[in-house]
ZAFIFI-391557 format. One record per residue (C-alpha): residue number from 0; residue in one letter; chain; x, y negated, z. Coordinates in Angstrom, 1 decimal. Each point is the difference from the previous one (the first is absolute). Last residue first. Example, Ala and Ser with C-alpha at 12.3 -4.5 7.8 and 13.67 -1.06 7.14 Angstrom:
2
+------+-------+---------+--------+--------+--------+
: zado : lumro : mardren :   east :  north :     up :
+------+-------+---------+--------+--------+--------+
:    1 :     S :       A :   13.7 :    1.1 :    7.1 :
:    0 :     A :       A :   -1.4 :    3.4 :    0.7 :
+------+-------+---------+--------+--------+--------+
END
This chain:
378
+------+-------+---------+--------+--------+--------+
: zado : lumro : mardren :   east :  north :     up :
+------+-------+---------+--------+--------+--------+
:  377 :     G :       A :  -29.5 : -162.6 :   62.5 :
:  376 :     R :       A :    3.6 :    0.0 :    0.9 :
:  375 :     A :       A :   -1.2 :   -1.9 :    2.9 :
:  374 :     C :       A :   -2.4 :    2.6 :    1.1 :
:  373 :     I :       A :    3.2 :    2.5 :    0.0 :
:  372 :     E :       A :    2.2 :   -2.1 :    2.2 :
:  371 :     T :       A :   -2.8 :   -0.4 :    2.4 :
:  370 :     L :       A :   -0.9 :    3.1 :    0.3 :
:  369 :     C :       A :    3.8 :    1.2 :    0.2 :
:  368 :     R :       A :    0.5 :   -2.2 :    2.8 :
:  367 :     V :       A :   -3.1 :    0.4 :    1.9 :
:  366 :     F :       A :    0.2 :    3.7 :    0.2 :
:  365 :     V :       A :    3.6 :    0.0 :    0.9 :
:  364 :     D :       A :   -0.8 :   -2.3 :    3.1 :
:  363 :     N :       A :   -2.8 :    2.1 :    0.9 :
:  362 :     D :       A :    2.4 :    3.2 :    0.0 :
:  361 :     E :       A :    2.3 :   -2.1 :    2.5 :
:  360 :     P :       A :   -2.9 :   -1.3 :    2.1 :
:  359 :     F :       A :   -0.9 :    3.8 :    0.5 :
:  358 :     S :       A :   -3.2 :    1.0 :   -1.7 :
:  357 :     L :       A :   -2.8 :   -1.9 :   -1.4 :
:  356 :     S :       A :   -3.5 :    1.2 :   -1.8 :
:  355 :     A :       A :    0.3 :   -1.5 :   -3.7 :
:  354 :     R :       A :   -3.7 :   -0.6 :   -1.8 :
:  353 :     I :       A :    0.7 :   -1.3 :   -3.7 :
:  352 :     F :       A :   -2.2 :   -2.4 :   -1.4 :
:  351 :     N :       A :   -0.4 :   -0.8 :   -3.8 :
:  350 :     E :       A :   -2.7 :    2.3 :   -0.9 :
:  349 :     Y :       A :   -2.4 :   -1.6 :    2.5 :
:  348 :     G :       A :   -2.7 :   -1.4 :   -1.8 :
:  347 :     P :       A :   -1.1 :    3.6 :   -1.0 :
:  346 :     E :       A :    1.3 :    2.7 :    2.5 :
:  345 :     R :       A :    3.7 :    1.0 :   -0.8 :
:  344 :     W :       A :    2.0 :   -0.8 :    2.6 :
:  343 :     A :       A :    3.8 :    1.2 :   -0.4 :
:  342 :     K :       A :    0.9 :    1.7 :    3.2 :
:  341 :     V :       A :    3.6 :   -0.2 :    0.8 :
:  340 :     I :       A :    3.3 :    2.0 :   -0.2 :
:  339 :     I :       A :    3.7 :   -1.4 :    0.0 :
:  338 :     G :       A :    2.5 :    1.9 :   -1.5 :
:  337 :     V :       A :    1.8 :   -2.4 :   -2.4 :
:  336 :     G :       A :   -2.4 :    1.6 :   -3.3 :
:  335 :     Y :       A :   -3.0 :    0.4 :    1.9 :
:  334 :     L :       A :    0.3 :   -4.0 :    0.6 :
:  333 :     E :       A :   -0.4 :    0.0 :   -3.7 :
:  332 :     H :       A :   -3.0 :    2.3 :    0.0 :
:  331 :     A :       A :   -1.9 :   -2.0 :    2.9 :
:  330 :     V :       A :    0.5 :   -3.3 :   -2.1 :
:  329 :     E :       A :   -1.3 :    1.7 :   -3.2 :
:  328 :     D :       A :   -3.1 :    1.7 :    2.0 :
:  327 :     S :       A :   -0.7 :   -3.4 :    1.5 :
:  326 :     R :       A :   -0.7 :   -1.8 :   -2.6 :
:  325 :     R :       A :    2.3 :   -3.6 :    0.1 :
:  324 :     G :       A :   -0.8 :   -3.0 :    2.3 :
:  323 :     T :       A :    1.3 :    2.1 :    2.7 :
:  322 :     D :       A :   -3.0 :   -0.9 :    2.6 :
:  321 :     I :       A :    1.1 :    1.7 :    3.2 :
:  320 :     F :       A :   -2.0 :    2.5 :    2.6 :
:  319 :     V :       A :    1.9 :    0.4 :    3.2 :
:  318 :     F :       A :    0.2 :    2.7 :    2.0 :
:  317 :     N :       A :    0.0 :    1.3 :    3.7 :
:  316 :     A :       A :   -3.4 :   -1.9 :    0.9 :
:  315 :     S :       A :   -0.9 :   -3.4 :    1.2 :
:  314 :     S :       A :    0.8 :   -1.5 :   -3.6 :
:  313 :     P :       A :   -0.6 :   -3.2 :   -1.5 :
:  312 :     A :       A :   -0.1 :    0.7 :   -4.2 :
:  311 :     V :       A :    3.2 :   -1.2 :   -1.7 :
:  310 :     R :       A :    0.8 :   -2.0 :   -3.0 :
:  309 :     F :       A :    3.0 :    0.2 :   -0.7 :
:  308 :     G :       A :    2.3 :   -2.9 :   -0.5 :
:  307 :     A :       A :    3.5 :    0.7 :    1.6 :
:  306 :     A :       A :   -1.2 :   -1.7 :    3.3 :
:  305 :     R :       A :   -2.8 :    1.8 :   -0.4 :
:  304 :     L :       A :    1.8 :    3.3 :    0.0 :
:  303 :     R :       A :    2.5 :   -1.0 :    2.9 :
:  302 :     D :       A :   -3.0 :   -1.2 :    2.2 :
:  301 :     T :       A :   -1.9 :    3.3 :   -0.7 :
:  300 :     V :       A :    3.3 :    2.2 :    0.6 :
:  299 :     R :       A :    0.4 :   -2.1 :    3.6 :
:  298 :     A :       A :   -3.8 :   -0.2 :    1.2 :
:  297 :     I :       A :   -0.5 :    4.0 :   -0.7 :
:  296 :     E :       A :    4.0 :    1.0 :    1.4 :
:  295 :     L :       A :   -1.4 :   -1.9 :    2.9 :
:  294 :     G :       A :   -3.2 :    2.0 :    0.3 :
:  293 :     T :       A :    1.5 :    3.3 :   -0.5 :
:  292 :     R :       A :    2.9 :   -0.3 :    2.6 :
:  291 :     R :       A :   -3.1 :   -0.8 :    2.5 :
:  290 :     V :       A :   -2.0 :    2.5 :   -1.1 :
:  289 :     T :       A :    2.4 :    2.9 :    0.6 :
:  288 :     D :       A :    1.2 :   -1.1 :    3.0 :
:  287 :     A :       A :   -3.4 :    0.0 :    1.3 :
:  286 :     L :       A :   -1.0 :    3.2 :   -1.3 :
:  285 :     H :       A :    3.3 :    1.5 :    1.6 :
:  284 :     A :       A :   -1.0 :   -1.5 :    3.3 :
:  283 :     R :       A :   -3.3 :    1.3 :    0.1 :
:  282 :     D :       A :    1.0 :    3.5 :   -0.1 :
:  281 :     G :       A :   -3.2 :    1.9 :    1.3 :
:  280 :     L :       A :   -1.8 :   -0.3 :   -3.6 :
:  279 :     A :       A :    3.4 :    1.6 :   -1.5 :
:  278 :     A :       A :   -0.6 :    2.7 :    2.3 :
:  277 :     I :       A :   -3.7 :    1.1 :   -1.0 :
:  276 :     A :       A :    1.2 :   -0.6 :   -3.3 :
:  275 :     A :       A :    2.7 :    2.4 :    0.0 :
:  274 :     D :       A :   -1.9 :    2.8 :    1.5 :
:  273 :     Q :       A :   -3.2 :   -0.2 :   -2.7 :
:  272 :     A :       A :    2.6 :   -0.5 :   -2.7 :
:  271 :     L :       A :    1.9 :    3.4 :    0.9 :
:  270 :     Q :       A :   -3.2 :    1.7 :    0.4 :
:  269 :     N :       A :   -1.4 :   -0.8 :   -3.4 :
:  268 :     V :       A :   -3.0 :   -2.6 :   -0.8 :
:  267 :     N :       A :   -2.6 :    1.7 :   -2.3 :
:  266 :     Y :       A :   -0.3 :    3.4 :    1.5 :
:  265 :     P :       A :   -3.9 :    0.7 :   -0.2 :
:  264 :     T :       A :   -0.4 :   -2.0 :   -3.3 :
:  263 :     R :       A :   -2.5 :   -3.0 :   -0.1 :
:  262 :     V :       A :   -3.2 :    0.2 :   -0.9 :
:  261 :     R :       A :   -2.2 :    0.7 :    3.5 :
:  260 :     N :       A :    2.7 :   -1.7 :    1.9 :
:  259 :     L :       A :   -1.0 :   -3.3 :   -1.9 :
:  258 :     A :       A :   -3.8 :    0.4 :    1.2 :
:  257 :     Q :       A :    1.0 :    0.8 :    3.5 :
:  256 :     V :       A :    2.3 :   -3.3 :    0.0 :
:  255 :     L :       A :   -3.2 :   -1.8 :   -0.8 :
:  254 :     A :       A :   -2.0 :    1.7 :    2.2 :
:  253 :     A :       A :    2.7 :   -0.9 :    3.2 :
:  252 :     D :       A :   -1.1 :   -4.0 :   -0.7 :
:  251 :     S :       A :    1.4 :   -3.2 :   -1.4 :
:  250 :     A :       A :    3.5 :    1.7 :   -1.1 :
:  249 :     I :       A :    3.4 :   -0.1 :    0.6 :
:  248 :     G :       A :    2.0 :    1.1 :   -2.8 :
:  247 :     Y :       A :    3.4 :    1.9 :   -0.2 :
:  246 :     G :       A :    3.2 :    0.5 :   -1.9 :
:  245 :     V :       A :    2.6 :    2.7 :    0.1 :
:  244 :     R :       A :    2.4 :    0.8 :   -2.9 :
:  243 :     I :       A :    3.5 :    2.0 :    0.5 :
:  242 :     G :       A :    2.2 :   -2.5 :   -2.3 :
:  241 :     A :       A :   -1.9 :   -3.1 :    1.1 :
:  240 :     L :       A :    0.9 :    0.5 :    3.7 :
:  239 :     G :       A :    1.7 :   -3.7 :    0.1 :
:  238 :     Y :       A :   -2.2 :   -1.3 :    3.0 :
:  237 :     A :       A :   -0.6 :   -3.5 :   -1.6 :
:  236 :     K :       A :   -1.2 :    1.9 :   -3.6 :
:  235 :     S :       A :   -0.9 :    3.7 :    0.4 :
:  234 :     F :       A :   -1.7 :    0.2 :    3.3 :
:  233 :     T :       A :   -3.3 :   -1.0 :   -1.5 :
:  232 :     R :       A :   -2.9 :   -2.5 :    0.9 :
:  231 :     L :       A :   -3.6 :    0.6 :   -1.7 :
:  230 :     V :       A :   -2.9 :   -2.4 :    2.1 :
:  229 :     M :       A :   -3.5 :    1.9 :   -0.5 :
:  228 :     W :       A :   -3.7 :   -2.0 :   -0.1 :
:  227 :     P :       A :   -3.4 :    0.8 :    0.4 :
:  226 :     R :       A :   -2.0 :   -2.9 :    1.6 :
:  225 :     K :       A :   -1.5 :   -0.8 :    3.5 :
:  224 :     R :       A :    3.5 :   -2.1 :    1.0 :
:  223 :     G :       A :    1.0 :    1.2 :    3.2 :
:  222 :     R :       A :    4.0 :    0.0 :   -1.3 :
:  221 :     L :       A :    0.0 :   -1.6 :   -3.5 :
:  220 :     V :       A :    2.3 :   -2.8 :    0.7 :
:  219 :     A :       A :    2.2 :    1.7 :    2.5 :
:  218 :     L :       A :    0.7 :    2.7 :   -2.0 :
:  217 :     G :       A :    1.1 :   -2.3 :   -2.7 :
:  216 :     D :       A :    2.4 :   -1.4 :    2.1 :
:  215 :     P :       A :    0.2 :   -3.7 :   -1.6 :
:  214 :     Y :       A :    3.0 :   -1.4 :   -1.1 :
:  213 :     D :       A :    0.0 :   -4.0 :    0.9 :
:  212 :     P :       A :    2.8 :    0.6 :    2.6 :
:  211 :     D :       A :    2.2 :    1.3 :   -2.4 :
:  210 :     P :       A :    2.4 :    2.9 :    1.8 :
:  209 :     R :       A :   -2.5 :    2.4 :   -1.0 :
:  208 :     A :       A :    0.3 :   -0.1 :   -3.7 :
:  207 :     F :       A :    2.8 :    2.6 :   -0.1 :
:  206 :     E :       A :   -2.0 :    2.2 :    2.0 :
:  205 :     C :       A :   -3.2 :   -0.3 :   -2.5 :
:  204 :     Y :       A :    2.0 :    1.6 :   -3.0 :
:  203 :     A :       A :   -2.4 :    3.1 :   -0.5 :
:  202 :     E :       A :   -3.3 :   -2.4 :    1.5 :
:  201 :     D :       A :   -2.5 :    0.9 :   -2.8 :
:  200 :     L :       A :   -3.4 :   -1.0 :    1.6 :
:  199 :     V :       A :   -3.1 :    2.4 :   -1.4 :
:  198 :     L :       A :   -3.3 :   -1.6 :    0.3 :
:  197 :     L :       A :   -2.5 :    2.6 :   -0.6 :
:  196 :     A :       A :   -3.3 :   -1.7 :   -1.9 :
:  195 :     S :       A :   -3.2 :   -0.5 :    1.7 :
:  194 :     E :       A :    0.9 :   -2.7 :    2.4 :
:  193 :     P :       A :    0.6 :   -2.1 :   -3.2 :
:  192 :     T :       A :    3.4 :   -1.5 :    0.2 :
:  191 :     D :       A :   -0.3 :   -4.1 :    0.5 :
:  190 :     A :       A :    0.7 :    0.2 :    3.6 :
:  189 :     V :       A :    3.1 :    2.1 :   -0.5 :
:  188 :     I :       A :    1.0 :   -2.4 :   -2.7 :
:  187 :     R :       A :   -0.4 :   -2.9 :    2.0 :
:  186 :     E :       A :    1.9 :    1.7 :    3.2 :
:  185 :     L :       A :    2.9 :    1.0 :   -2.3 :
:  184 :     E :       A :    0.1 :   -3.5 :   -1.1 :
:  183 :     G :       A :    0.0 :   -1.5 :    4.0 :
:  182 :     T :       A :    2.7 :    2.5 :    0.8 :
:  181 :     G :       A :    2.4 :   -0.7 :   -2.8 :
:  180 :     L :       A :    0.7 :    2.2 :   -3.3 :
:  179 :     M :       A :    3.5 :    0.7 :   -0.6 :
:  178 :     A :       A :    1.6 :    0.1 :   -3.5 :
:  177 :     G :       A :    2.2 :    2.7 :   -0.4 :
:  176 :     T :       A :   -0.6 :    0.0 :   -3.8 :
:  175 :     P :       A :    0.4 :    3.8 :   -0.6 :
:  174 :     N :       A :   -2.0 :    0.9 :    2.0 :
:  173 :     C :       A :   -1.8 :   -2.5 :    2.2 :
:  172 :     P :       A :    0.0 :   -0.5 :    3.6 :
:  171 :     N :       A :   -2.3 :    0.8 :    0.7 :
:  170 :     A :       A :   -1.7 :    2.0 :   -2.2 :
:  169 :     L :       A :   -3.8 :    0.0 :   -0.5 :
:  168 :     F :       A :   -1.6 :    3.0 :   -1.8 :
:  167 :     V :       A :   -3.8 :   -0.4 :   -0.1 :
:  166 :     L :       A :   -2.7 :    2.9 :    0.0 :
:  165 :     K :       A :   -3.1 :    0.4 :   -1.5 :
:  164 :     P :       A :   -0.3 :   -3.3 :   -1.5 :
:  163 :     D :       A :   -3.1 :   -2.2 :   -0.2 :
:  162 :     A :       A :    0.8 :   -2.7 :   -2.5 :
:  161 :     A :       A :    0.0 :   -2.9 :    2.5 :
:  160 :     L :       A :    3.7 :    1.4 :    0.9 :
:  159 :     A :       A :    1.4 :   -1.3 :   -3.0 :
:  158 :     A :       A :   -1.4 :   -3.7 :    0.6 :
:  157 :     R :       A :    1.4 :    0.1 :    3.6 :
:  156 :     W :       A :    3.5 :    1.4 :   -1.3 :
:  155 :     A :       A :    0.3 :   -2.9 :   -2.8 :
:  154 :     A :       A :   -1.5 :   -2.9 :    2.1 :
:  153 :     A :       A :    2.7 :    1.3 :    2.9 :
:  152 :     D :       A :    3.0 :    0.0 :   -2.3 :
:  151 :     F :       A :    2.7 :    2.1 :    1.7 :
:  150 :     G :       A :    3.4 :   -1.3 :   -0.5 :
:  149 :     F :       A :    2.6 :    0.3 :   -2.9 :
:  148 :     E :       A :    0.6 :   -3.5 :   -0.8 :
:  147 :     T :       A :   -1.9 :   -0.3 :   -3.1 :
:  146 :     T :       A :   -2.9 :    1.5 :    2.3 :
:  145 :     V :       A :   -0.2 :    4.4 :    0.0 :
:  144 :     P :       A :   -2.8 :    1.8 :   -2.5 :
:  143 :     V :       A :   -2.9 :    2.2 :    1.3 :
:  142 :     K :       A :   -0.1 :    3.0 :   -1.6 :
:  141 :     G :       A :   -3.0 :    2.0 :   -0.5 :
:  140 :     V :       A :    0.2 :    3.9 :   -0.3 :
:  139 :     R :       A :   -2.6 :    2.6 :   -1.3 :
:  138 :     A :       A :   -0.4 :    3.4 :    1.7 :
:  137 :     G :       A :    0.4 :    3.2 :   -2.2 :
:  136 :     V :       A :    2.4 :    2.1 :    2.9 :
:  135 :     M :       A :    3.2 :   -1.0 :   -1.8 :
:  134 :     R :       A :   -1.4 :   -3.5 :   -0.3 :
:  133 :     P :       A :    0.2 :   -0.3 :    4.1 :
:  132 :     F :       A :    3.3 :    1.4 :   -0.3 :
:  131 :     I :       A :    1.7 :   -1.7 :   -2.6 :
:  130 :     E :       A :   -1.2 :   -3.8 :    1.4 :
:  129 :     H :       A :    1.1 :   -0.2 :    3.1 :
:  128 :     L :       A :    2.7 :    2.5 :   -1.0 :
:  127 :     S :       A :    1.7 :   -2.9 :   -1.9 :
:  126 :     F :       A :    0.8 :   -2.2 :    3.1 :
:  125 :     G :       A :   -1.1 :   -3.5 :   -1.2 :
:  124 :     P :       A :    0.4 :   -3.0 :   -2.6 :
:  123 :     V :       A :   -3.5 :   -0.1 :    0.1 :
:  122 :     Q :       A :   -1.7 :    0.5 :    3.0 :
:  121 :     T :       A :   -2.8 :    2.9 :    1.3 :
:  120 :     I :       A :   -3.5 :    0.6 :   -0.5 :
:  119 :     V :       A :   -1.6 :    3.4 :   -0.7 :
:  118 :     L :       A :   -3.3 :    0.6 :   -1.5 :
:  117 :     D :       A :   -1.7 :    3.5 :   -0.5 :
:  116 :     G :       A :   -0.8 :    1.3 :   -3.4 :
:  115 :     P :       A :    1.2 :    3.3 :    1.0 :
:  114 :     D :       A :   -0.2 :    0.7 :    3.8 :
:  113 :     L :       A :    2.3 :   -1.2 :    2.4 :
:  112 :     V :       A :    0.3 :    0.7 :    3.7 :
:  111 :     A :       A :    1.7 :    3.2 :    1.2 :
:  110 :     Q :       A :    2.1 :    0.3 :   -3.5 :
:  109 :     C :       A :    0.9 :   -3.9 :   -0.1 :
:  108 :     L :       A :    0.7 :    0.0 :    3.9 :
:  107 :     L :       A :    2.4 :    3.6 :   -0.1 :
:  106 :     E :       A :    2.0 :   -2.1 :   -2.8 :
:  105 :     L :       A :    0.6 :   -2.9 :    1.9 :
:  104 :     V :       A :    1.1 :    2.3 :    3.0 :
:  103 :     N :       A :    2.1 :    1.3 :   -2.6 :
:  102 :     E :       A :    1.4 :   -3.1 :   -0.4 :
:  101 :     S :       A :    0.8 :   -0.7 :    3.8 :
:  100 :     G :       A :    2.7 :    2.7 :   -0.5 :
:   99 :     N :       A :   -0.8 :    3.7 :    0.2 :
:   98 :     G :       A :   -2.7 :   -1.0 :    1.9 :
:   97 :     L :       A :   -1.4 :    0.0 :    4.0 :
:   96 :     V :       A :   -3.5 :   -1.1 :    1.0 :
:   95 :     V :       A :   -0.7 :   -1.7 :    3.2 :
:   94 :     R :       A :   -3.4 :   -0.6 :    1.7 :
:   93 :     E :       A :    0.4 :    3.5 :    1.7 :
:   92 :     A :       A :    3.0 :   -1.7 :    1.8 :
:   91 :     P :       A :   -2.5 :   -2.7 :    1.7 :
:   90 :     V :       A :    1.5 :   -3.6 :   -0.8 :
:   89 :     A :       A :    2.5 :   -1.9 :    2.4 :
:   88 :     L :       A :    2.7 :   -0.8 :   -2.6 :
:   87 :     S :       A :    2.8 :    2.0 :    1.8 :
:   86 :     Q :       A :   -2.2 :    2.7 :    1.1 :
:   85 :     G :       A :   -1.7 :    0.8 :   -3.0 :
:   84 :     V :       A :    3.4 :    0.4 :   -1.7 :
:   83 :     A :       A :    1.2 :    2.2 :    2.3 :
:   82 :     E :       A :   -3.6 :    1.9 :    0.5 :
:   81 :     A :       A :    0.3 :    0.4 :   -4.1 :
:   80 :     L :       A :    3.7 :    1.2 :    0.3 :
:   79 :     R :       A :   -0.8 :    2.5 :    2.5 :
:   78 :     K :       A :   -2.9 :    1.4 :   -1.6 :
:   77 :     G :       A :    1.4 :    0.1 :   -3.5 :
:   76 :     T :       A :   -3.0 :    1.9 :   -1.3 :
:   75 :     P :       A :    1.2 :    2.5 :   -2.1 :
:   74 :     D :       A :    2.7 :    0.6 :    2.7 :
:   73 :     P :       A :    3.3 :    0.9 :   -2.1 :
:   72 :     Y :       A :   -0.2 :    3.6 :   -1.9 :
:   71 :     R :       A :    2.9 :    2.6 :    1.6 :
:   70 :     S :       A :    3.3 :    0.7 :   -1.2 :
:   69 :     V :       A :    1.4 :   -3.3 :    0.8 :
:   68 :     G :       A :    2.6 :    0.8 :    2.5 :
:   67 :     A :       A :    1.0 :   -1.1 :    3.3 :
:   66 :     A :       A :    3.2 :   -1.1 :   -1.2 :
:   65 :     L :       A :   -1.8 :   -1.8 :   -2.8 :
:   64 :     R :       A :   -2.6 :   -1.6 :    2.5 :
:   63 :     R :       A :    2.8 :   -1.4 :    2.4 :
:   62 :     C :       A :    1.6 :   -1.3 :   -3.1 :
:   61 :     V :       A :   -2.9 :   -1.9 :   -1.0 :
:   60 :     A :       A :   -0.6 :   -1.4 :    3.6 :
:   59 :     E :       A :    3.7 :   -1.1 :    0.0 :
:   58 :     T :       A :   -0.3 :   -1.8 :   -3.2 :
:   57 :     A :       A :   -2.9 :   -2.1 :    1.4 :
:   56 :     A :       A :    1.5 :   -0.7 :    3.1 :
:   55 :     P :       A :    2.7 :   -1.7 :   -2.0 :
:   54 :     S :       A :   -2.4 :   -1.9 :   -1.8 :
:   53 :     V :       A :   -0.3 :    0.0 :   -3.4 :
:   52 :     G :       A :    2.3 :   -1.6 :   -2.5 :
:   51 :     F :       A :    0.3 :   -4.1 :   -0.7 :
:   50 :     P :       A :    0.3 :    0.3 :   -3.4 :
:   49 :     S :       A :   -4.3 :   -0.1 :    0.4 :
:   48 :     E :       A :   -1.4 :    1.1 :   -3.2 :
:   47 :     N :       A :   -1.9 :   -2.8 :   -2.4 :
:   46 :     N :       A :    0.0 :    2.6 :   -2.6 :
:   45 :     S :       A :    2.2 :   -1.8 :   -3.2 :
:   44 :     L :       A :    2.7 :   -1.4 :    1.3 :
:   43 :     K :       A :    2.6 :    3.0 :   -0.3 :
:   42 :     I :       A :    3.7 :   -1.4 :   -0.1 :
:   41 :     V :       A :    1.6 :    2.8 :   -1.7 :
:   40 :     R :       A :    4.0 :    0.2 :    0.1 :
:   39 :     A :       A :    3.0 :    0.8 :   -1.7 :
:   38 :     A :       A :   -2.2 :   -1.3 :   -3.2 :
:   37 :     G :       A :    0.3 :    2.4 :   -3.0 :
:   36 :     S :       A :   -3.4 :   -1.7 :   -1.3 :
:   35 :     R :       A :   -1.2 :    2.9 :   -1.4 :
:   34 :     A :       A :    0.8 :    2.9 :    2.8 :
:   33 :     A :       A :   -0.5 :   -2.4 :    2.6 :
:   32 :     V :       A :   -3.2 :   -1.2 :   -1.4 :
:   31 :     E :       A :   -0.9 :    3.9 :   -0.5 :
:   30 :     D :       A :    0.9 :    0.8 :    3.8 :
:   29 :     P :       A :   -1.8 :   -3.1 :    1.2 :
:   28 :     D :       A :   -3.8 :    1.1 :   -1.8 :
:   27 :     A :       A :   -1.5 :   -2.9 :   -1.2 :
:   26 :     G :       A :   -3.1 :   -1.2 :    1.6 :
:   25 :     P :       A :   -2.9 :    1.8 :    1.5 :
:   24 :     D :       A :   -2.4 :   -1.2 :   -2.4 :
:   23 :     Y :       A :   -3.6 :    1.7 :    0.3 :
:   22 :     A :       A :   -1.4 :    1.1 :   -3.3 :
:   21 :     P :       A :   -2.8 :   -2.2 :   -1.3 :
:   20 :     L :       A :   -3.4 :    2.1 :   -0.1 :
:   19 :     S :       A :   -1.5 :    0.2 :   -3.2 :
:   18 :     A :       A :    0.1 :    4.2 :   -0.3 :
:   17 :     V :       A :   -1.3 :    0.0 :    3.5 :
:   16 :     V :       A :   -3.3 :   -1.8 :   -0.8 :
:   15 :     R :       A :   -0.3 :    2.4 :   -3.0 :
:   14 :     R :       A :    0.3 :    3.3 :    2.3 :
:   13 :     V :       A :    2.9 :    2.4 :   -0.8 :
:   12 :     L :       A :   -1.1 :    2.9 :   -2.4 :
:   11 :     S :       A :    0.3 :   -1.0 :   -3.5 :
:   10 :     A :       A :    3.9 :   -1.1 :    1.1 :
:    9 :     S :       A :    0.9 :    3.8 :    1.0 :
:    8 :     T :       A :   -1.7 :    0.9 :   -3.1 :
:    7 :     A :       A :   -2.9 :    2.5 :   -0.2 :
:    6 :     P :       A :   -0.7 :    2.5 :   -2.8 :
:    5 :     E :       A :   -3.1 :   -0.9 :   -2.1 :
:    4 :     L :       A :   -3.2 :    1.6 :    0.7 :
:    3 :     A :       A :   -1.6 :    2.5 :   -2.1 :
:    2 :     R :       A :   -3.0 :   -1.1 :   -1.0 :
:    1 :     S :       A :   -3.2 :    2.3 :    1.2 :
:    0 :     M :       A :   -1.6 :    2.3 :   -2.5 :
+------+-------+---------+--------+--------+--------+
END
């Protein structure tokens, strides 16, 4: 007689690798912080959003679409947006893949490329999804530490890349430090990456770094190289479209895009997002103003924090990475108490750091003052 099977539970059905994954931390909920703190105004500095809003052209595009109706499914291929992105970057539209944010493209890459046991190389501290998505499909993740000054350690990268990874995630600028990889450094890492590996250059914050003459255009560095690669960018940061989620990738060849299209959901970028992104892409003046104002605040806030005694990573993005000298979760909790939301960093070795994206000058001044007072109390 066969043994009766025990009834399954939800927990027993979940794959072991999924049960062991760390949860993505989106930061505290503003409504909860407002209710808990009683603050008249909550200053949200946890998600690297732009405080300067979206292009008026993008707002008009969304309003036109809503007026026309949204009862039909969006274009599943995002043809118009792919063509607009391709034209702006001088690449064929068939080498453009769209995502519900650029992290959706990260997920598609892992689903399409990685087998269980494959090795992925990324950086520490780093964007958590560079680790979570590979582990989700059973891949191994190796992490390359930054230098003591938050820079890229070329020797450490060279040693890690010699282990024959299948996929390499390299963020420039880096999240959470904001550190920028210069042209020569990027070219050395590209040269050290085995041609058998897929090199993924995550440039989610590239617009903020471009004013620096040493910041490399990843497409220019990779274009024409006889190796597989992808450059990721997004409309969520400098373009201010975080709330409707649209990112994209530029691939070394159309075959890589076709592979990702086989694993993505057919309507992963909604029609409002497609229309808004096309309009935002054409409004260069709004983008330039956002980048200029953000750069001024990064420099000003960094100087103020350092003058107050904090160790702050040099940032080429729209956020700062701050050593508070205390456990970050405790500092973040005290900041919640006065209505300020930051991201407490919890990767081993960086438990005393917080990441704070910048807002308007008056909000940033409140943040610096409150952080200084909290950390002075010890």
